[in-house]
N, C-alpha and C positions, 0 to 999 in steps of 0.2 A: 711451648709456643712463645715466640718473641713478642715484645710489646707492640711493634708495628703490625704484626699479624693479628694480634688480639684486637687492636684498635679498629682495623679494617673489618674484622669479623663482627664486632659490636655495631659498627656503622651500617654494614650491609643488613644485619639482623634487625636493626631499628627501622631501616627503610622498609623491609618486608612487613614488619608489624604495622607500620603506618599505611602501607598500600592495601593490606588485607582489611584493615579498619576502614579505609576509604571505600572499598568494595562493599563491606558490610553496611556502612552508613547509607550508601546508595540503594542497597537492597531494601533497607527499612523504610525508605522515604517514598516508595511506590506501592500501590495495591496489587498490581498485576505481577504474579509470581514469575512469569516468563520474562517480562521486562526487567524485573528485579534481578533475575539470574544473569541476564545479559549485562546489566550494569555492574553486577558483582565481578564479572569476568575481567573488568578493567584492572582489578587488583592483582589477580594471578598473572594476567598477561604482562603487566608492568614488572612484576617480580621476576619473571623469566627473561624478559627482554633487557631489563636493567641489571640482571645477574645479582639480584638481592638474595639474602640468605633466609629462606623460609624452611622451617623444620620439616614440614610435610613434603617439601620438594627435595630435601637432602637425605632424609633418613634411609630411603631405599638404596642409597649408594654407599652406605657405611660398610666398610670391609676391613677396618683396622681400629685399634684402640684410640689412635689420634683422631680419626674421623668421628668416632663415637663421642669423644670428649667435646669436639667442635660442635657436633649435633646437639649435645646437651646444653652448651652455652647458647647456641642459636635458639633453642626452644625457650630457655629462660628469658632471653631478651625479647623474643617475639611475644611471649605471654605478658611480660611487663608493659610493653608498648601498647598492646591491644587493651590491656586492663586500664591504663591511663586514658586511652582514647575513648573507651566505653564510659568512663566517669565523666569525661568532657561532654560526650554525647548526652548523657543523662542530665547534666546540668543545664543544657541548652534546649533539649527536646522533651524534658520531663520523663514520663514513664511509657513512651511509645513502644518500648521494647519488652515490656513486662509480659504481655500475652504470648509473644513468640517464645521466650525462654521458659515460661511456665508450661506451655504446650510440650516443649521438649522434655520436661521433667515428668510428663505423664507416661513416657516410655519406660518399660522395665529396663533394668541394667543390661540385660543381654540383648535387648532390641537396640539399645544405644550403642553397645559394643559392635554389633553387626553393621549398624549404620555407619559407625566410625571406620570399620574395616572397608566398607564400600567406598567411602570418601578417600581413604588412603590409596585404594586401587585407582580411582579416577585421577587423583593428583599425580601419581607416579606415571600413569599413561599419558597425561597431558605433557609432562616434562619430557618423557622419553620420545613420544611421537613428534614433539616439536624439534627435538635434536635430530631426528631422522628426516623430517619433511621441511622444517623451516617455516611452516605455516601456522599462523596464530589461530586459524580455524579450529585446530585440534585442541587448543587451550580453551577456547570459548565452549567447544562441545563438551569437554571434560567438566567444566563448571556447570553447564546446563544439566548434565546428567546427575551430578552429585546434589545439586540444589533441588531439582524437580523430583528426585528420588527420595528426598528427605534425609540424605546422608549428613553426617556430623563432622565438621572440621574444627579441630581443637582451638586454633587461633581465632577463628571467627566466633566460636562459642564462648571464649573468654571475654570477647568484646560484648556479645549479647548478654552474658551474665552480668558483667560490670555495668552495662547500660541499663539493666533492669534493677540493679542494686539488690540482687538476690544472693547475698553472701551467706549461704547456709551450708551445712555439712553435705547435704545431698548434692547441691550444685557443684561443690568442690570435687566430690567423688566422681560426678559425671564428667567433669573436665579431665580428670585422671584417666577415666575409661576412654574418653575420646583420644587422648594422647596414645594410649596403648593400642586402641583399634586402628588409628591412622598408621601407626608404626607397623602393625601386623599386616595390614593391607598392602602397604608399599613394599615391605620386605618379601612378602609372599610372591607378588608378581615378579619382583627382581630375581628371586630364587628360581622360579619356574622358567623365566627367560634365560638365565644363565645355564640352567640344567638342560634346556632344549638345545642351546648352542653346543654344550659339551657333548650331548648325544649325537648331534650332527657331525661334529669333528671326529668323534670316535668311529662313527659309521663310515666316514670318508676314508679314515686311516685303515679300517679293516677291509675296505673294498679295493685298496690300491695294490 
């Protein structure tokens, strides 16, 4: 990867981390969960429209070693930016986030994994359906589904962890689980989508 490409990748990944942190901040500042989910959607909507690099929006499209390396770099930068933003939020809003993160930790590891897979599915669908329709409604809908369903987004979760100052082993482990789950969910839907297309093409060729 050339220096110019790396610089652009880091810049776009930084932007995505900031935008998701903005959405997470908005979510934390309201009591109504539906309103909070709608406000959070500004983050993902801006990521997609501004073509920023968000790991959960990119991992489903990884099909080569180069893209895998890029996805790893995007993930690291997303996490670092959200971590810093969480610390800033904590310093200005005290411990408003503590209850949210502690409630997440009451889930068993496999519940957290399943919820992370669900989020990966929602984010992939939001990105893919926007590509097909050009409508931001599908982005907002995807965010509403994953938040109201209690699904886990690894970048938002590192923000919540940082904003609650809960830097313990279990919290770090759950972030890793969220990353794995988000990746599985996105890649699973992508695989099924491509397999469906392959079956359609094969069927058309056999009927010709």
